[in-house]
Structure formats: C-alpha cells, structure tokens
C-alpha positions in Angstrom: -20.4 -14.4 -24.6 -17.9 -17.2 -24.1 -16.1 -16.1 -27.3 -15.3 -12.8 -25.7 -14.1 -14.2 -22.4 -10.4 -14.9 -23.4 -10.1 -11.3 -24.7 -11.5 -9.9 -21.4 -9.2 -12.2 -19.4 -6.1 -11.1 -21.4 -7.1 -7.4 -21.0 -7.5 -7.8 -17.3 -4.2 -9.7 -17.0 -2.4 -7.0 -18.9 -3.9 -4.3 -16.7 -3.0 -6.3 -13.6 0.7 -6.0 -14.5 0.5 -2.2 -14.0 -2.4 -2.5 -11.5 -0.1 -2.9 -8.5 1.1 0.7 -8.7 0.4 2.7 -5.6 -1.5 6.0 -5.6 1.8 7.9 -5.8 2.6 6.3 -9.1 5.5 4.2 -8.0 5.1 0.5 -8.8 6.3 -1.1 -5.6 5.9 -4.6 -7.1 9.0 -3.9 -9.3 11.1 -4.1 -6.1 9.7 -7.5 -5.2 10.0 -11.0 -6.7 7.4 -12.0 -9.3 6.9 -15.6 -10.2 4.1 -16.0 -12.7 1.1 -14.3 -11.1 2.6 -14.2 -7.5 4.5 -11.2 -6.2 6.4 -11.8 -2.9 8.0 -8.8 -1.1 10.8 -9.0 1.4 10.1 -7.1 4.7 12.2 -4.0 3.5 10.3 -3.9 0.3 6.7 -4.1 1.6 4.4 -1.1 1.2 2.5 -0.1 4.2 -1.3 -0.2 3.8 -2.7 3.1 5.1 -6.2 3.7 6.5 -8.7 1.2 5.0 -12.2 1.4 6.3 -15.6 0.6 4.8 -19.0 -0.9 5.1 -19.4 -4.6 5.5 -21.7 -6.5 3.1 -23.8 -7.7 6.1 -23.8 -4.3 7.9 -21.4 -2.7 10.3 -18.0 -1.1 9.7 -14.6 -2.5 9.1 -11.2 -0.9 9.9 -8.0 -2.7 8.9 -6.2 -1.0 11.7 -8.1 -3.2 14.2 -6.4 -6.2 12.6 -2.8 -5.0 13.4 -0.9 -7.9 14.8 -2.7 -10.4 12.6 -1.9 -11.6 9.1 -4.7 -10.4 6.9 -5.7 -12.0 3.6 -7.6 -9.7 1.4 -9.6 -11.2 -1.5 -11.1 -9.0 -4.3 -14.2 -10.7 -5.8 -17.6 -10.3 -7.5 -20.5 -12.6 -7.8 -20.3 -12.1 -11.6 -16.8 -13.6 -11.7 -16.6 -17.3 -12.6 -12.9 -17.7 -11.3 -14.2 -16.2 -8.0 -16.7 -19.0 -7.7 -14.0 -21.5 -8.4 -11.6 -20.2 -5.7 -14.2 -19.7 -2.9 -13.9 -23.1 -1.4 -10.1 -22.9 -1.4 -10.2 -19.5 0.3 -12.6 -20.8 3.0 -10.5 -23.9 3.6 -7.3 -21.8 3.9 -9.2 -19.5 6.3 -10.3 -22.4 8.5 -6.9 -24.0 8.6 -4.9 -20.8 9.4 -7.2 -18.6 11.6 -5.8 -20.3 14.8 -2.4 -18.9 13.8 -3.6 -15.3 14.0 -4.8 -15.0 10.4 -7.8 -13.0 9.4 -9.6 -13.0 6.1 -11.6 -10.1 4.5 -13.3 -10.1 1.1 -13.7 -6.9 -1.0 -16.8 -7.2 -3.2 -17.0 -4.9 -6.2 -19.4 -4.1 -9.0 -22.2 -6.1 -7.4 -25.6 -5.3 -6.0 -25.8 -6.4 -2.3 -28.4 -9.1 -2.8 -26.3 -10.9 -5.5 -23.1 -10.6 -3.4 -24.8 -11.9 -0.3 -26.3 -14.8 -2.2 -22.9 -15.6 -3.6 -21.3 -15.7 -0.2 -24.0 -17.8 1.5 -22.7 -21.3 2.0 -19.4 -20.5 0.5 -17.4 -18.4 3.0 -17.8 -17.5 6.6 -15.4 -14.5 6.8 -16.8 -11.0 6.2 -16.6 -8.9 3.1 -16.5 -5.1 2.4 -19.0 -3.8 -0.1 -17.0 -1.8 -2.6 -19.2 -1.2 -5.6 -17.1 1.6 -7.1 -13.6 0.3 -6.1 -12.8 3.1 -3.7 -11.9 0.6 -0.9 -9.6 -1.3 -3.3 -7.7 1.9 -3.9 -7.1 2.3 -0.2 -5.1 -0.9 -0.2 -2.4 0.9 -2.2 -3.3 -0.9 -5.4 -5.2 0.2 -8.5 -7.4 -2.9 -8.5 -8.1 -3.9 -12.0 -8.1 -7.7 -11.8 -10.7 -9.8 -10.3 -10.1 -12.1 -8.5 -6.9 -11.0 -6.8 -5.6 -11.6 -3.3 -3.3 -9.7 -1.0 -1.5 -11.1 2.1 -0.7 -8.4 4.7 1.9 -9.1 7.3 1.4 -8.4 11.0 2.5 -4.8 10.5 -0.1 -4.2 7.9 2.3 -4.2 4.9 1.6 -6.0 1.6 3.8 -9.1 1.7 2.3 -11.1 -1.1 0.0 -10.2 -4.1 -1.7 -12.9 -6.2 -2.8 -11.4 -9.5 -5.2 -14.2 -10.4 -7.5 -16.9 -8.9 -5.8 -18.9 -6.3 -6.0 -22.4 -4.9 -5.6 -24.0 -1.4 -2.3 -25.6 -2.4 -0.9 -22.2 -3.5 -2.4 -19.9 -0.9 -2.0 -21.9 2.4 1.8 -22.2 2.3 2.1 -18.4 1.4 -0.2 -17.5 4.3 1.6 -19.8 6.7 5.0 -18.4 5.7 3.9 -14.8 6.5 2.2 -16.0 9.7 5.5 -17.7 10.8 7.5 -14.5 10.5 8.9 -12.7 13.6 6.2 -10.2 14.4 8.8 -7.6 15.4 10.3 -7.7 11.9 10.2 -4.1 10.7 12.1 -2.4 8.0 15.0 -0.1 8.9 13.2 2.9 7.5 10.3 2.3 9.9 12.6 1.9 12.8 14.3 5.3 12.0 11.0 7.1 11.8 9.9 5.6 15.1 13.2 6.6 16.8 13.3 10.0 15.2 
C-alpha cells in the first residue's frame, strides 16, 4: 500500500492542475497568480460561486448564500485521507483565531460513510461539514474537485479568492484568510457593478 501512495499522490496532483476549471470549461485559475500549490486571484479575476446547498454531516441543511458578507473557508476532506488528518488541527486553530473577524469554515466530506466521517471529526474540528459522498457539492463550488485535501477561501461576495491545491498549515492558511478578511467588503469587480446598474 505504501509503495503505491507516491503514484497516487502524483496522479492527484496532476489532476489538480486541471481540476480548477469551472463547469463551463474555462480554467479561471489561469487568470490568477499561482505560487506552488496556492492560487491567489485579484478581485476582478475571482469566479463567483453560485448556489451551493447540501446536507450537513450531523443533520440539517447548508446554504452558502447565508454566509454572504463573511469570508468562507471551504476544506475538502475524507477520513481515509492521511494528509487530511495532518492538517485538521491547523484548520481548527485557524478557525478559532479568525472567526471573530467574520470568517466561517465549512468542510466538504467525500467518499466516506457517515460514521467514519463523524468519528474523524470528533475531537478534531468544531465547524460543520457537508456530506458529499459522490462529489456533487464540490462541483457546485465551480471546481472539478479531484484533489483531497484542498481548500478554498471565498471572499465576502462569495467569490473564490484563494485555492490551496494540497494540505495546508496554520502558518500558511491564517495569513491568507486574514488578508481576504481585511479587504474592503464593497470591493466588487467592474463587471459585477455594470450588471447591477444595468
């Protein structure tokens, strides 16, 4: 099993390069700045996340539209994923240290049974997760989600500002979240303004 892991990781990493293409086929990440596994988009380059709804792992419904006005950190994970286990503490610490700044976290769990996913979360993270066994919710975030773990940071207008294509750490994630949280909440791209005015 361990002999196969590097091959699997390389395959997933290769797919992740093309995995940020939207449903319409246009790879919005090409318009943004990529440094290693981190994609950062200027406000005029950010794709708008459309309707994202789903069932929470612990019951109830989630609608990303209810988070408008907040920065939303979206982490894609699975209990079967060793790097997900490694980054869980860093995600939780970042959540605790930034939630007072209007930051919300949501997990997206895939390819798990609910019991395994709940057991994984217990004692690790306090924010909720969507149950997304077949990856349909991930597609709604305007990404073809092929890498796990991965993390998106949505700005206060619900646009993808940052995409992290691999496991993250507190020292990497927290500054990125704080940077987006510190932006002027009225910062909208010119195209959005024209649509609103027209």
